[in-house]
C-alpha positions, 0 to 999 in steps of 0.5 A, a space after each residue: 604830404 603824398 610826395 614821392 621824393 626824398 625827405 617828405 613828411 606824409 604819405 610819401 614812398 621816398 626816404 626820410 618821411 614821416 607818415 604813412 611811407 614805405 621809406 626810412 628815416 623816422 620822425 624825431 631827431 634820429 640818425 637812423 632810418 627808422 620811420 614813424 606812422 604806418 609804414 611798411 618799412 623797418 623801425 617804423 612807429 605806428 600801424 606799420 608792418 615793419 620792426 622797431 615800431 612804437 604802438 603795439 608792435 613786436 619790434 624794437 625802438 619804443 616811443 618815449 621817455 625811457 632810458 634803457 630798452 622798455 617800450 611804450 605800448 604793448 612792445 617787446 623790443 628795445 630802444 626807445 624814443 623820448 628823452 633816453 641815451 641811447 641812439 636814434 632818439 628825437 630831441 637835441 640830436 646832433 645827427 642828420 634827420 633830427 627833431 629839436 634843436 638839432 645842426 645836422 641837415 633835415 632837422 626839425 626844430 629852429 632851422 632855416 633849411 628845406 624840409 625843416 620841422 619846427 621854427 622854420 622859415 622853409 615850407 612844410 616845417 613842423 613846429 611853431 610855423 605859421 605855414 600850413 602842413 606844419 606839424 609842431 606848435 603851429 597855427 596852420 592846417 594839418 599841424 601836429 604839436 600845439 597847433 591850432 589848426 586842423 588834422 594836428 597831432 600833438 597838444 592841438 585844439 584842431 580837428 583829427 590831432 593825435 596827442 593831447 588834443 581837443 579836436 576830433 579824432 584825436 589819439 592821445 590824451 584828447 577830448 575829441 572823438 575817436 581818440 586812441 590814448 587817455 581820451 574822453 571822446 568816443 571811440 578811444 582805445 587806451 585808458 579812455 572814458 568814451 564809448 567803443 
């Protein structure tokens, strides 16, 4: 977090980062430069000014489970992210900077190298880790997917979770407060039952 070097994870200014950065290289199993969240570079995902974003954007490269160009949330561009046949995908890639079950460098799942994301033994791993600042399936703080720690993102039970979480400030399919998509908490955004 908050790094200025390359291949960081959160709030970085270098390349190959993930959240709140201005560099390139996105989130999951991609071979391109696309970023993920709160970026100012190109091919970002959420709350950014560049092209190829994910939610409420006009660029290409959408978020999930698409096989064609169809985006996810209020997008007009092409090239989706999850379970698709195009380039710059998310899971099961063989290129560099991928996310799950990859053989390339800077992967996310089942890695033994540095800056790996899932099932890693290094620091700043993302999934199924027991270290802090992990992202997916972690038990540490600031985990992202299926985590029990705080600041998680996906399927988490901690606070400030993002997807399918039960913590506060969740974003997708959450029950916590300030959720965004399909939430039951307060201040939700899409398909929510909460207030605001």
